[in-house]
N, C-alpha and C positions, 0 to 999 in steps of 0.2 A: 380191788377197791372198785365200788361202783359209784357212779355219778348221783350226787345229790343236786337237784334243779331247783332253780327258782333263789330265794332270798337267803344266803348263808352268811353273809356278811355279820359279824358279831360273834358266832356260835363258837365255844369252845370244842379243843378236839374230842374230848370225850363225847360231846353232843352230837358230833359230825359222826362218830363210829356208832354211836347207839342208832342214828339214822341210816346208818350204811348197813346194819345189822338186820332192818327191816326187808331187805331184798330177801334174804333167807327163808324168810316166814312164807307159808301156802294159805290159802285160803279154799275151803271146801266149795268146789264149783256151785251147790245148792244155795249156800247162803251168803248174804252181803257180805259180810266180815264175821269173821267167827270173834266169841266172846273175849277169847286170852289176846288175840290183834288189837281188838278194840281197847282193851285196858292198857296194853302196851304204848299204843299210839296217843292215848288222852293224857295219860300219864307224864309221857316226853313232851307232848303240844304244852300241857300245863305248865311243865319246868321250863321251857325255853321262852313262854309266853308269846308261840307264834301258831297259826294254823300249819299241820300238816296234813298234806294229801298222798293216796295211794293210788296207782293206775294198777289194776290187775285184770288180767286176760280171764277168758271163759274155764281156762283150766287151773286158775286159782293163782298162777304164777303172778309175780309183781314185778313189772316193768320200768315203773317209775315211782321215786320216792322225791315228793316236792317240798320245800320249806317255804312257806309263803310269811306274811307278816300278821298282825294282829287280826285284821279284818278278812283279809282274803289270800287265796293261791293263784298262781299263775301256770296255766296247763301248758307243757311244753310241746313242740310239734311232735306229734306222733305219726306223721306220714307213713312211715315204712309199714306201720301196724293197721293201717286203714284197711277195711274191708272193700269189697267191690262196688260199683254204685249202685245205688238204689238198698244198699245192707247197711248195717248198722257198724260201729266202728270196731266191735270186739275188743274194747276196753270197759270198764267200769270204773269211775274215778268215787272215792271214798275220802273223805276230808273231815278235818276237826272243826267246831265252831267253839270261839271262847266264851261267847256269849250263849244265854239261853234263845235260840232263834230258829225259827225253820230256815227251809232252803231261802236263799235269798235270790233276787231277781237276776244277778249275775251268774249265780249256779244254774238256773232253768235256762239263761241264754247258753251258756257253754255247754248245756246238753243237748241244744237244739242245733246249735252252730257245728258241731264236732261228731253228732249224730252218736253221740255216746250209749252205750248199753244200758247204762243206770247212771244215776247222779246221785249219791247220799251223802250225809251230813251227820256228824255224832256232836252231838252239846256234852260239856263238860261241867261237871257240878264243880264248887269251889274248892273241894279237896282234889281234885284230878281224877276223879273217875266218870265213866260213862254214864249219861243222864237219858238221853233219847236219841233214836235214829228215826232220822227223816230222808225220805228218798222219793226219786219219781223217775219216771221211765217217760218214752216217747209214745206217741199214740200212732197206729197205722192206718187211719183214715181222713180223708177229706173233711176237714171242719172249718168253721168261720171263727171256732174258739181256740183257745190254747190248744199247741198240738203235742202237749204232754199232760201227763196225770201224778198229782201229787197222791202218793201212799200215806194212809193212816201213820202215825208214829208208833215206833215198837220199841220194845224192850230190847237193849244192846246185847244183852244175857240170855235171851230167849228167843231169837230172831224166827219169826214165823213165814215170811215171806219166800215164796220158792222161785230163786233167784234165776238159776239157769234155765228152767222149765220155762218161766213166763218170757224171758230173752228170746228163746229160741220159738217161742210160739209167735211173740210179737214180730219176729223176721220174717217167719212163715207167711204169715198174714200182710206183712209190707211186700214181699215178692210176689205173692197172688195179687194183691192191690195193683203193683206196676205191671203186671202181666194184663190184666184185664182194661187198664187203660190205654196199654198198646194194642191190644185186640179191637178196643171201642175206636181209638183214634188212626193206629197204624202210625203214628209221628211221636217224636220227641216233644214232650211237655216243657215248654219254654216260657221266659221271664226275659220281657226286652227291658233295658234300663238307657236310659241317657241322662247324665250327667253333665250341664252346659251352665256356660257364661253367656249362651246367646238369648237376645227375645224369645218369651214362650212361644208364640206365634211360629217362627222358623223352628224351634227346637220339636213342636209337635207337627210339624209338616214333616219334618227328618225322621221323627220317630214311625210315622205313619208309612214311610217309605220303608224304613227296618222292616215293619211289620210286612210289607210285602214281599220284601227280600227273604223273610222266614218263611213265608208261605211258600214263596218258590223254592226253598230248599226243602220243603216237604216237612216243617218243623208246625207244631202244633202250639200256637202262640195262648196261653192262657191268661196272661196279664202282663200289662207296661206298667213302668214308673218313670217319671220324671222329675229331676230334680235340679233346680236351679242354686248354682253357688256361685258368689264373688269371685271366688277361686276353686280350681279343680285342685284335689286333694294329691299331691305330686306321687303317693304313695300307694292309696287305696280308692284313689279316684273318686269315690264319694264317702261320707263322714263314717266313723265307726258305728254310731248308733243307727244311721241309715242301713248299713249292711247289715247289722243285726236284725232289722226289721225285715228284711229282703230274705236271709235266711229263714225265718219264721215263716212268712208268705210261701217260700218255697216248700216248706215242710209240710203247712196246712194244704196246700195245692198238689202234691205230689210233682212239684218242679223237678227236673234233672239238670237244667241248662240254663245258664244265664248268657244273654247276649247284648253285649254293650255299644252304643250306638257310636262311640269314640274310639279311637286306635289306642290300644293298650302295649305299653313297652313291656318288654320282658320282667321286669321288676316288679310293675304292677300286677301283671298275671301271677305271679309267683306270689305276692302277698295275698292276694285275693283268695286264691285257690288254697294258701295255708289257713287262712282263717274260716272259711266254709268248704262244705264236703259237696261240693257242686263243679260241675265242669263248667269253665268260663270263656266265653271265645269274644270277639270283637268283629265290627263291622266287615272289616276287611276279611277276616278268616270266614266269614260267612259267604261274601261274595266268592272266595275261592273254591268254596264247597259247593255253590252252585255250579262254578264251571266245571269242576269235578266230574258233578253228575251229568252234565249236558254236553260234553265235549264227546263227538262221535269220530273225526276222521283221527288219522294217526299225529297229524301236525296238532289238531288241537288238544289231544291229550298231552304229547309232548310239552307244548306251553303251558298249559295248567299246572303240571306236577312241576316244572321247573319253576313257575311262580309261588307254588307253596313252599318249594323248599327254599327258595330266596329269602320267603317270609319267616318260615319257621326256624333257619338257622341261628339268627342271633337269639330267638327264644329257645333255643334247645340247652334248657340248664339242669343240672345236677336233679336227679330223680323225676324229671319232667316225662311223661310215658308217652308225648304227643307222638314221639317218633320210633314207638315200640314196634312198629312192623317193618320198619328199616333195620332194625337193630337187632331183632330177636334172633336172627340165624348166626350171628356171629361165635364163631367158635373158639377164636382166640386172640389175643392181643400182643403188641409188642413191648419191648421191655420198658417198664415206667409209665407206659401208656394206660389211662384211665378210660373206663367205659364212656363216659363225656366226650372224651379225646378221639375215642372211635368213633362215637355216634356223626362229630363234625366231620372228621374226615373221610366218613362213608357218605355222608350227605355231600361234602365239596365235591368229591369223586364223581357222584352221580348227577350233581350239576353240570359238571364238565362234560360228561359224557352226551346230556340232554341239551346244553348249547352247540356240541358237535352236530348233532341230530339236526338241530334247526337252522344250522349255517349250511346244512346239504338241503333241506327245504327253503330256504331263501334260493339257493342257487338255481333249484329245478323252477322257481318260481320267475326268478330274473328271466329264465330262457323261456317260459311260456310268454312271459310279458313280451320277449324280444320277438318272437315268433308273430303276437298280436300286432306289436308294431309295424311288423314287414308287411302284414296283411292291411295295416292303418285303418283298424277299426276303432271308432271313436269309444271311451269306456266311460260310464256314469257309475255313480256309486253313490247307492243310497246310505246316509248316516243319521243319526238321532239318538235322542235320549231312549233307553231301554223300554220297552212297551208301549212305544209310538205308533207303532203299527207300520213298520219297514218291511216287513215280509209280506204282509197284505196287500201292501202297495205294489210289491214285486209281483204277487200272485197276480193282482189286477193288471197290471201294465202287460205281462207276458204271457196270460193266461196259463201260468203254471202251478203246481201246487207244494209249493215249499211251505214246511211244518209251522203252521201258524197256531199261537196258544195266548190267551190275556194273562199272561203272568212276566214277571221281567225275566229278563235273558233267556227267552225261550229260543232263540237263534245265538249259536255260538260261532259254528262253522261256516264259513262265508259261501254265499251260493251264487253263481254266475248263469244269467239266461241270456239269450240273443233276442234283440228289439228290431222290429222293422218299421219304421216310420213312413207317413204317406209318398214322402220324398224321395222313395227308394233309396232310401239311408238306413244300412242296419249299423245297430251299435251292440257292445257287450253293456249288459246292466247288473250291478252286483250288490247283493244284501251283504252288509256286515254286522259284526257284533255291535249291540247296544252301548252306549256310553252311560255312565253314569256319574256323579258328583263325586268328588275326592278319591277317584280311581286308582287303586293302589298303585305304587309306583313299580312294585314288582310286577303287575300284571300289565302293566303299560310296556314295560321292556319285553315280557315275555311275548307278549302279543304283537310285538313290532313287525314279524313277519307277516302277518295277517294285515296288519295296518298299512303296510308297505304298498298294498294293492291301491290306497288311496292316492298315493304319489303320482300313480299314473293316469288318475283320472282327470277326462278332460272337463267334466262337470260333476257336482255333488247335489244331491237331492237331500235337503237337510228336513225330514220329516219331524213336525210337531206336533204334538197332542194338544190341540187350543182347549179342549173340555178340562186339562188338568188345572187346578187352580195355581200350580208351580209351575207354569209352563215357560214363565220368563226365567226363572231359575235355572229352568232344564236348558233353556236357548244359552244361557251364559256359560254354563257348565260345559255343555259341547263345544262351544266356540272356543273356549279356554283351551281345551285339549287339544282342538286344531291347531291353534297358536303354537302350543308346546311341542305338535310334530311337524311345524313348519308349512302346514297343509292350507292356512287361511289365505293363500295369494290364489286360490282354483276358485273358479267360478261356482256359486252355489244359488240355488232357487228354494227359498223357504216353501215348503209344504204344508200348509196349515190345515191338519188332518182331523177328522171328525167334527167337521162343519155341522152336521146333521145335529151335534148335542149342545150348541149354542145358538142363542138367539140372533136375529139379523142384525140386529144394532151391535152387538159384540163380534159378530163376524166381521162387517164392515169397518168396526174400529181397528181389528186386529191386521186386517188385510191392509191398512194405511199406516200402520205403527211399524209392524214385522215386513212390509213391503213383501208379502206373500201371497201364493196360490191357493186358496182354501179347495178342500177336495174332501170326499168320503171315501177312503180307499175301498171299502165294502160295495160300493157302487161304480161300476165302471163307467157309467154314462157322466159320472161327475171328474172325469180326467179329462176331458177335450180340451180345457183352459190351459191345463199343466202339460200335456203333448204339444200343445202350440208355443208355449213357452220353453220347453226343452227344444223343440226343433230352432226356435230363433237362437238360442243360446249357443246350439252347436252350429247354426250356421258360420259363428264367427270361426270355429274350429275347422269348418270345411273350408272356408276361403285360405287358412293358414295351411290347408295340407289339401290342395285342388285333386289329389291322386287317389283319393279315396274311391274304394271300388261300390258300384252300386248294388243292390240287393233285390230280391224278387220284391215284387207287389205286398203292400201293406195288407193283412187280411182282417 
């Protein structure tokens, strides 16, 4: 017995059996539907006064028989039969229309959302026989118009449309187009989405930062969408209508990835990917991906992988391919253990091993700090919002060549250098990973070994990009994280970087309101006031520890 999908309430046993028999039928691959099957489906649809839908693959085998109502059918989730990203679904939908009408907007939306091979509707005469066959397929090109093409109506008894040949040609052209996009851009084409209850100005600033994160991750941002709502939809985040619009936009612009500015819970990700044939991630996953790309040291790689696994574990749901790399090599399983349970067990085991490795890293760092403490070298840590200019400042202060790049999270692994002050005082100065608002808690936990360096700092240099319109929010985000880590009691100097990009009046005002020292980290000559302030702050530590060793002359 094969399942009949959709609305079967009120159907007689004999009618259900007639529907079940449709699974035995086959359709020649070169036609949309055979005349014989069209007559059978139309007569049955006329008898039960409901639309009937068939989902057939390219070999003509029927995978789904759907009973609708008088106006429409509801296509079931066919995730198991979906093709690879960028391809068509591999199924065509043929259904009946009890009214004399062409394809509806719902039909065309389903065609786009599910990336069906074809959407077809057969209208029925008053005596239950096929009248006209209407069909549409997707278009393989970027266009500002509709991403599909409606075909002229056909006679169901003499169909002329070359179904399989056309579908294969369309898919080949789509694959070629996707390859051309990849060759031109070298990046995954992406649509950024923000659904928020916050004021529009704040939401736009957040969306702008998301675009910078996407660029830092190597994505090609094709378009952005901002939707303000009184309440975020708990299941789909945004409304069904807006989701359909996004799917059509993605189809028109050959977009493969949606990135949401808000954190998505596991059920939301599942609901979204069930409705649209696109990869969906959120802001936290994007940040984790950037960290995975940038980590260079063994410690950094361990921390990133641990953060990724902790984030993905609760999102590891049935039929989710996000963890396929971890589970692909599993050869067997225990009694009664599902593949999903194996995935979770393997991930938990890996998390345990990573935590053990990081404990060893923490132990080694503790020993290094003990040796420094024995030598009584003061420690200065450079902190700040990502891309504020921390590494540039380190290079300027120490005449070193730490990697600098104008993008978010260019620095992940901490760098330490020695700095000699004019008063024969030698210190260790350390560059740290940049902070960001709403830093994922998994990332905070994973990078605690790195951030523990800050616990032993005698002085913090909080670098602020005062040319950024959002610098006030960035200051609050950094200081909030410091408070969460219990590091807000350490002496800190606010370094007002990129002073050359603001006017004198603004610079003076910010010096007063932020109580900071203005600098241009790219100009070493501008650092003298900062060095004087650092020396003054460190003198307090020198009085507390008078046995600090002298160093060679400052060069």
